[in-house]
C-alpha positions in Angstrom: 46.6 77.2 -61.6 43.5 75.3 -60.5 40.2 77.3 -60.5 37.1 76.3 -58.7 35.4 75.8 -62.1 38.1 73.4 -63.2 37.8 71.6 -59.9 34.0 71.1 -60.3 34.5 69.8 -63.8 36.9 67.1 -62.5 37.4 63.9 -64.7 36.0 60.6 -63.9 38.2 58.4 -65.9 40.4 56.4 -63.6 43.9 57.7 -64.7 42.8 61.2 -65.4 41.1 61.3 -62.0 44.3 60.0 -60.3 46.4 62.7 -62.0 43.8 65.4 -61.2 43.7 64.3 -57.5 47.6 64.5 -57.2 47.6 68.0 -58.8 44.8 69.1 -56.5 46.4 67.8 -53.4 49.7 69.4 -54.2 48.1 72.7 -54.9 46.1 72.6 -51.6 49.3 71.9 -49.6 50.8 75.2 -50.5 47.6 77.3 -50.8 45.6 78.0 -47.5 43.0 79.9 -49.3 42.4 77.0 -51.7 42.1 74.6 -48.7 39.3 76.7 -47.3 37.6 77.0 -50.7 37.8 73.2 -51.0 36.4 72.7 -47.5 33.4 74.8 -48.5 33.1 73.1 -51.8 33.3 69.6 -50.3 30.7 70.4 -47.7 28.3 71.7 -50.4 28.9 69.0 -53.0 28.9 65.5 -51.5 29.6 63.8 -54.9 32.6 66.0 -55.5 34.1 65.1 -52.1 33.4 61.3 -52.8 34.9 61.4 -56.3 38.0 63.5 -55.4 38.7 62.5 -51.7 37.4 59.0 -51.0 39.1 55.6 -51.6 38.2 52.0 -51.9 40.1 48.8 -51.5 39.7 45.7 -53.7 42.1 42.9 -52.8 41.3 41.1 -56.2 43.0 44.0 -58.0 46.6 45.4 -58.2 47.0 48.0 -56.9 44.4 47.1 -54.4 43.9 50.6 -53.1 41.9 52.7 -55.6 40.3 56.1 -55.7 36.5 55.7 -55.6 34.9 57.3 -58.7 31.2 56.9 -58.9 29.4 55.4 -61.9 26.2 57.0 -62.9 24.0 54.5 -61.1 26.2 55.1 -57.9 25.7 58.8 -58.2 21.9 58.3 -58.3 22.0 56.0 -55.3 24.2 58.4 -53.2 21.7 61.1 -53.9 18.8 58.8 -52.9 20.5 57.9 -49.6 21.2 61.6 -48.8 17.6 62.4 -49.7 16.3 59.7 -47.3 18.5 61.1 -44.5 17.5 64.7 -45.1 13.8 63.7 -45.7 13.6 61.5 -42.5 12.5 58.5 -44.5 13.4 54.8 -44.4 15.1 53.4 -47.5 15.5 49.7 -48.3 18.2 48.5 -50.8 18.0 45.2 -52.4 21.2 44.5 -54.3 23.4 42.2 -56.2 26.7 41.4 -54.6 29.7 43.8 -55.1 27.7 46.9 -56.3 29.3 49.1 -53.6 26.2 49.7 -51.5 27.9 49.5 -48.1 30.8 51.7 -49.2 28.4 54.4 -50.6 26.2 54.6 -47.5 29.4 54.9 -45.3 30.8 57.6 -47.5 27.5 59.5 -47.0 27.6 59.0 -43.3 31.3 60.2 -43.2 30.4 63.3 -45.1 27.7 64.2 -42.6 30.1 63.3 -39.8 32.7 65.7 -41.2 30.6 68.7 -42.2 27.2 68.7 -40.5 26.6 69.2 -36.8 24.2 66.8 -35.0 25.1 63.9 -37.3 25.3 60.7 -35.1 25.0 57.3 -37.0 24.7 53.8 -36.0 25.9 50.9 -38.2 25.2 47.3 -37.6 25.5 43.8 -39.0 24.6 40.3 -37.8 27.9 39.7 -36.1 30.3 41.9 -34.3 33.2 40.7 -36.6 31.3 42.1 -39.6 30.9 45.5 -37.9 34.4 46.2 -36.8 37.7 44.4 -36.9 40.9 46.4 -37.0 42.7 46.1 -40.3 39.8 44.1 -41.9 38.5 46.2 -44.8 35.4 43.9 -45.1 34.0 45.4 -41.8 31.9 48.4 -41.7 33.8 50.7 -39.4 37.2 49.7 -40.9 35.9 51.1 -44.2 35.2 54.5 -42.4 38.6 54.3 -40.7 40.3 53.5 -44.0 38.9 56.6 -45.7 39.5 59.0 -42.8 43.2 58.0 -42.6 43.6 58.9 -46.3 42.0 62.3 -46.0 44.2 65.4 -46.3 45.0 66.7 -42.8 43.2 70.1 -43.7 39.9 68.2 -44.3 39.9 66.4 -41.0 38.2 67.9 -37.9 40.4 70.1 -35.7 42.0 68.1 -32.9 41.4 64.8 -34.6 43.7 62.0 -33.5 43.3 58.7 -35.2 44.4 56.6 -32.2 42.0 58.4 -29.9 39.1 59.1 -32.1 39.1 56.0 -34.3 38.6 53.5 -31.6 37.0 50.1 -31.8 33.3 50.3 -32.6 33.4 54.1 -32.2 34.5 57.0 -34.5 34.3 60.4 -33.0 34.5 63.9 -34.4 36.2 66.0 -31.7 35.3 69.3 -33.4 31.5 68.8 -33.5 30.9 65.8 -31.4 29.5 63.6 -34.2 29.8 59.9 -33.8 29.6 56.8 -36.0 28.9 53.8 -33.6 29.1 50.1 -34.5 26.8 47.4 -32.9 26.1 43.8 -33.6 22.6 42.5 -34.2 20.6 42.1 -31.0 16.8 42.5 -30.0 17.6 46.0 -28.5 19.8 47.1 -31.5 20.4 50.9 -31.4 17.9 51.5 -28.7 18.6 54.5 -26.5 19.5 57.9 -27.7 18.8 59.3 -31.2 20.6 58.8 -34.5 20.4 60.7 -37.8 20.3 57.4 -39.7 20.9 53.7 -39.0 22.6 51.2 -41.4 21.4 47.6 -41.0 23.7 45.7 -43.2 22.7 42.3 -44.8 19.5 42.3 -42.9 18.3 39.2 -44.7 21.0 37.2 -42.8 20.0 38.4 -39.3 18.2 36.0 -37.1 14.5 36.4 -37.8 13.5 37.1 -34.2 16.4 39.6 -33.7 15.7 41.3 -37.0 12.0 41.8 -36.1 12.8 43.1 -32.6 15.6 45.4 -33.9 13.3 46.9 -36.6 10.8 47.7 -34.1 13.3 49.1 -31.5 14.9 51.4 -34.1 11.6 53.0 -35.1 11.8 55.5 -32.2 15.6 55.9 -32.4 16.0 57.2 -36.0 13.6 58.7 -38.7 15.9 57.1 -41.3 16.7 53.4 -41.3 18.7 51.9 -44.2 18.3 48.2 -44.4 20.5 46.8 -47.2 21.0 43.1 -48.3 21.2 40.6 -51.0 18.2 38.3 -50.7 18.2 35.1 -48.6 14.8 33.6 -49.1 11.4 35.2 -49.1 10.3 34.7 -45.4 12.8 36.9 -43.5 12.2 40.5 -42.2 14.2 42.0 -45.1 12.3 40.1 -47.7 8.9 41.0 -46.2 9.9 44.7 -46.1 11.0 44.5 -49.6 7.7 42.9 -50.7 5.7 45.5 -48.7 3.4 42.8 -47.4 3.1 44.2 -43.9 4.5 47.7 -44.0 5.4 50.1 -46.8 8.9 51.3 -47.2 10.7 53.2 -50.0 12.8 50.6 -52.0 15.6 50.9 -54.5 17.4 48.2 -56.4 21.1 47.8 -57.2 21.0 45.0 -59.8 24.2 44.0 -61.7 22.7 45.2 -64.9 23.3 48.8 -63.7 27.0 48.3 -63.4 28.7 49.2 -66.7 31.5 46.7 -66.5 29.2 43.8 -65.5 26.7 44.7 -68.3 29.2 44.8 -71.2 27.9 42.6 -74.0 24.5 42.3 -72.3 21.8 40.3 -74.1 18.5 38.7 -73.3 16.9 35.3 -74.3 13.8 35.2 -76.4 12.7 31.6 -76.9 16.3 30.6 -76.5 17.6 33.1 -79.0 20.2 35.6 -77.9 19.0 39.2 -78.6 21.9 41.8 -78.1 21.1 44.8 -76.0 22.6 47.6 -78.0 22.3 50.3 -75.3 23.7 48.8 -72.1 21.6 51.3 -70.0 18.5 49.4 -71.2 19.6 46.2 -69.6 18.2 47.1 -66.1 14.9 48.2 -67.6 14.6 44.8 -69.5 15.4 42.8 -66.4 13.0 44.8 -64.3 10.2 44.0 -66.8 10.8 40.3 -66.6 13.4 39.6 -69.3 16.1 37.1 -68.6 19.2 39.4 -69.1 22.6 37.9 -69.3 26.2 39.1 -70.2 29.6 37.5 -70.5 30.2 38.5 -66.9 26.9 36.8 -65.8 27.7 33.7 -67.8 31.0 33.3 -66.0 29.3 33.8 -62.6 26.7 31.2 -63.6 29.4 28.7 -64.3 31.1 29.0 -61.0 28.1 29.4 -58.6 25.2 27.1 -57.6 21.7 28.0 -58.5 20.9 29.2 -55.0 24.1 31.1 -54.7 23.5 32.9 -58.2 20.0 33.7 -57.1 21.2 35.2 -53.8 24.4 37.0 -54.8 23.6 38.0 -58.4 19.9 37.7 -59.5 18.1 39.4 -56.5 15.8 36.3 -56.7 14.1 36.0 -53.3 12.5 32.6 -54.0 15.4 30.8 -55.5 17.9 32.2 -52.9 15.9 30.6 -50.1 16.7 26.9 -51.0 13.2 26.1 -52.4 12.0 22.5 -51.6 9.9 22.3 -54.8 11.1 22.8 -58.3 10.4 26.5 -59.1 10.6 25.7 -62.8 7.9 23.1 -62.4 5.8 25.5 -60.1 6.0 28.1 -62.9 3.9 25.7 -65.0 1.3 25.6 -62.3 -1.4 28.2 -63.2 -3.8 29.6 -60.6 -7.3 29.3 -61.9 -9.6 32.3 -62.0 -12.7 33.0 -60.1 -16.0 33.1 -62.0 -19.7 33.5 -61.0 -22.0 31.1 -63.0 -25.2 32.6 -64.4 -27.2 29.5 -63.6 -26.7 26.8 -60.9 -26.8 24.2 -63.7 -24.1 25.8 -65.8 -20.8 23.9 -65.9 -17.7 25.4 -64.4 -15.5 26.4 -67.3 -12.0 24.9 -67.7 -9.4 27.0 -65.8 -12.1 28.8 -63.6 -13.4 28.1 -60.1 -16.5 29.1 -58.2 -17.0 29.9 -54.5 -19.7 28.2 -52.5 -20.9 27.0 -49.2 -21.9 23.5 -48.5 -25.0 22.9 -46.4 -26.6 19.8 -45.0 -30.2 19.3 -46.2 -32.4 16.3 -45.7 -29.5 14.0 -45.0 -27.7 15.1 -48.0 -25.2 17.9 -48.9 -26.0 20.7 -51.3 -24.1 23.5 -52.9 -25.0 27.2 -52.4 -22.8 29.5 -54.7 -21.8 32.7 -53.0 -19.1 35.3 -53.8 -17.8 34.8 -50.2 -18.3 31.1 -50.1 -15.7 29.2 -48.0 -15.0 26.5 -50.6 -13.2 27.1 -53.8 -14.5 24.6 -56.3 -12.5 23.8 -59.5 -14.5 20.7 -60.4 -17.9 19.4 -59.3 -18.0 15.8 -58.2 -18.5 13.3 -61.0 -20.1 9.9 -60.9 -17.6 7.1 -60.8 -14.8 9.3 -59.6 -13.2 8.9 -56.2 -11.7 11.6 -54.0 -9.8 12.3 -50.8 -10.5 15.2 -48.5 -7.3 15.9 -46.5 -6.7 18.7 -44.0 -4.3 20.5 -41.7 -6.0 22.0 -38.6 -4.9 25.2 -36.8 -5.9 26.7 -33.5 -8.1 29.3 -35.2 -6.3 32.3 -33.9 -6.3 35.4 -36.2 -2.5 35.8 -35.9 -1.7 32.1 -36.1 -1.6 29.5 -38.8 -4.6 28.7 -41.0 -6.6 25.6 -41.3 -6.4 24.2 -44.9 -8.5 21.7 -46.6 -8.0 20.2 -50.1 -10.0 17.7 -52.1 -8.0 15.6 -54.6 -9.1 13.3 -57.4 -7.7 9.9 -56.8 -7.2 9.1 -60.4 -5.7 12.4 -61.7 -4.3 13.6 -58.3 -5.6 17.1 -59.2 -6.9 19.6 -56.7 -10.6 19.6 -57.1 -11.6 22.0 -54.2 -9.8 23.9 -51.5 -10.6 26.0 -48.4 -8.5 27.8 -45.9 -8.9 30.3 -43.1 -8.7 30.9 -39.4 -11.4 28.5 -38.5 -12.1 27.2 -35.0 -11.6 23.4 -34.9 -15.4 23.0 -34.1 -16.2 24.9 -37.2 -13.5 23.3 -39.4 -14.7 19.7 -38.5 -18.1 20.6 -40.1 -16.5 21.9 -43.3 -14.3 18.8 -43.6 -17.4 16.4 -43.1 -19.5 18.3 -45.7 -16.7 18.4 -48.2 -16.1 14.7 -47.9 -19.7 13.9 -48.1 -20.2 16.2 -51.1 -17.4 14.6 -53.1 -18.8 11.1 -53.4 -18.3 10.2 -49.8 -14.5 10.8 -50.1 -11.8 9.4 -47.8 -11.6 12.1 -45.0 -8.0 12.4 -43.6 -7.3 15.4 -41.4 -3.9 15.4 -39.6 -4.5 14.1 -36.1 -1.7 16.0 -34.3 -2.3 18.9 -31.9 -5.7 20.5 -32.7 -6.4 18.0 -35.3 -6.9 15.4 -32.6 -10.2 17.0 -31.5 -11.3 17.3 -35.1 -10.7 13.5 -35.6 -12.5 12.7 -32.4 -15.6 14.7 -33.6 -15.5 13.1 -37.1 -15.7 9.7 -35.4 -19.3 10.5 -34.4 -20.3 12.0 -37.8 -21.4 10.6 -41.2 -18.2 10.4 -43.1 -15.6 7.9 -44.4 -12.8 8.6 -41.9 -9.2 7.4 -42.5 -7.5 5.6 -39.8 -3.7 5.4 -39.3 -2.6 1.8 -39.2 0.6 0.1 -38.0 2.0 -2.9 -39.9 3.8 -5.5 -38.0 6.8 -7.4 -39.4 4.6 -10.3 -40.3 2.2 -8.0 -42.3 -0.5 -7.7 -39.8 -2.3 -4.4 -39.7 -3.4 -2.7 -36.4 -5.5 0.4 -36.4 -3.8 3.0 -34.2 -5.5 6.3 -34.4 -8.2 8.2 -36.3 -6.9 10.6 -39.0 -3.5 10.9 -40.6 -0.4 10.8 -38.3 2.4 13.1 -39.4 5.6 12.1 -37.7 9.4 11.8 -38.4 8.8 8.8 -40.7 5.7 9.9 -42.6 6.4 13.6 -43.1 9.5 13.3 -45.3 7.8 10.5 -47.3 4.6 12.5 -48.1 6.5 15.7 -48.8 9.0 13.9 -51.2 5.9 12.4 -53.0 4.4 15.8 -53.4 7.7 17.2 -54.7 7.8 14.3 -57.2 4.3 14.9 -58.4 4.9 18.6 -58.9 8.3 18.1 -60.6 6.8 15.5 -62.9 3.7 17.5 -63.8 1.5 14.7 -62.4 -0.9 17.0 -60.6 -2.6 20.4 -61.2 -2.5 22.5 -58.1 -4.8 25.1 -59.5 -5.3 27.1 -56.2 -3.5 30.3 -55.8 -3.0 30.1 -52.1 -1.6 26.5 -52.4 0.7 27.4 -55.3 2.0 30.5 -53.3 2.7 28.3 -50.2 4.6 25.8 -52.4 6.8 28.6 -53.7 7.8 29.7 -50.1 8.3 26.1 -48.8 12.0 25.7 -48.3 14.7 23.4 -47.0 15.8 25.1 -43.8 19.6 25.3 -43.9 19.8 25.5 -40.1 18.1 22.2 -39.3 17.6 20.6 -42.7 13.8 20.4 -42.2 11.4 21.3 -45.1 9.1 24.0 -43.9 7.5 27.3 -44.7 10.2 30.2 -45.1 10.1 32.5 -42.1 6.6 33.7 -41.3 4.9 32.2 -44.4 2.4 29.5 -44.0 2.6 25.9 -45.1 -0.8 24.4 -44.0 -1.8 23.9 -47.6 1.4 22.1 -48.5 0.9 19.7 -45.6 -2.8 19.1 -46.4 -2.0 18.5 -50.1 0.9 16.1 -49.2 -1.4 14.2 -46.8 -3.9 13.8 -49.7 -1.1 12.3 -51.9 -0.1 9.9 -49.1 -3.8 8.7 -48.8 -4.0 8.2 -52.5 -0.9 6.1 -52.4 -2.2 4.0 -49.6 -5.9 3.9 -50.8 -5.6 4.3 -54.6 -8.4 4.5 -57.1 -10.4 1.3 -57.4 -13.2 0.5 -59.8 -16.5 -0.1 -58.3 -16.7 -3.9 -57.5 -20.5 -4.0 -58.4 -20.0 -2.5 -61.9 -20.5 -4.8 -64.8 -18.0 -2.9 -66.8 -14.5 -4.2 -67.0 -11.8 -2.2 -65.2 -10.4 -1.1 -68.5 -13.7 0.1 -69.8 -14.5 1.9 -66.6 -11.2 3.8 -66.5 -11.7 4.7 -70.1 -15.2 6.1 -69.4 -13.8 8.1 -66.5 -10.9 9.5 -68.5 -13.5 11.0 -70.9 -14.4 13.4 -68.1 -10.7 14.4 -67.5 -8.6 17.0 -69.3 -4.9 16.6 -69.9 -2.6 17.9 -67.2 -1.2 21.4 -68.0 -3.1 22.4 -71.0 -2.5 26.1 -70.4 
């Protein structure tokens, strides 16, 4: 005889749970009172209903239809989802693949649908075929349908008919009027009406414009939005929400280290040495704090997946999952230098530090004025005998648009010597370029001449600076001056970016500037058009400016002063005394 106490102490071992379910179902078939008690108990205890009455399907296993029995991390997650719905709060879920997130949210929705009046839900994914496709268990509504058809009849709503009430893209509760509606991604997603909660499945894979519009549209539709996804780069709407860069949202993580089967035999690497993790539940904590956690399961996944695929499906690595253009391993060696204020103007700038300053024109010369809010970040002051290039990418100057970015590079070391960026009007930016070029030993000045850069180049033609001119070389080797400034086109763009990629990968340059390093990390190979560019809404003006500088150095490399009495070898040796080795961090 089953008692309510024995039912609430149900087993969670697979075989024991199966046996217990069979015994419970058989007892309820002949005991109307027990049915009513179970309905009350299931309504009160969502986890009990899930662990005793829901099912899952995994075609990789035999049998492929299995009872769903929650692991501890899944119980915690189900509680968080329910809390978010009851508390009228958005909840974002970043996850590794195959952690059961979609199943769990749909179990929660179905529980509300069964037992709580006024529980309408909307579920969506990037394509209609991922939302609902009859007999396709990988779709969202088919998961709901799959479970409802396996519920005991006495748990289903009165008057429920699967043919009539489990229609395409719509599942209706005839007893209380609740509905779970499916919809594919579109700019007006879920608009109209009110929903208790909205599931936005694999949001990172939605079109960027659609995802942004849908997120805005759903704000007035439901107090609880549940975006879930594996990461696909760092510039899409899901990644920006997860990072909390523009708006704050509660976030939870379902990393593979939480799964007891995947985390079996977990270990982490310490200087290449395997350190076993004695308590598997600590694996997630170690991963969260930056340790490189692995396991036999992870090692097998790493063998069969590409680096980007592993980052996306397993590691929850936003940068690597976005097909980065630059080597992230090489970029990890690039250290952002720290800001410092000098006590005296004559003090040197310590190694690995930078100052901020304004450059001003005084008596036909350029002088430095150090300020905490100065527009130029200076890593090295100009040195006698060294040669520089000042390259720039010009923007329109609008607050919500791209930034203008200026970099000064040493022609001999290729290091970043100074940098500036901001929403400068072209008329203001041209002055900054001219001053920086003049200050750094009359450097080669090379702003991009496309779009707003054209007017900058036109103004520089009338100013005291060493302006670079784009040249065309004929088949017979004759050079023809074409245009002031650097021309970025279909031929030069890939060449200059490939050169910068090689410089970074080979450790042949120090980037030093935090804004520039950050842009390099979010500069990706767009998988839709094959074009290297900023990921999503991130910026790449610094990347372009830096790449232009490298291209100028290649075309106009360091040359010893022709009037010097020193030999070229001696002069280079003298200059190198001023230089520090690359990457002495």
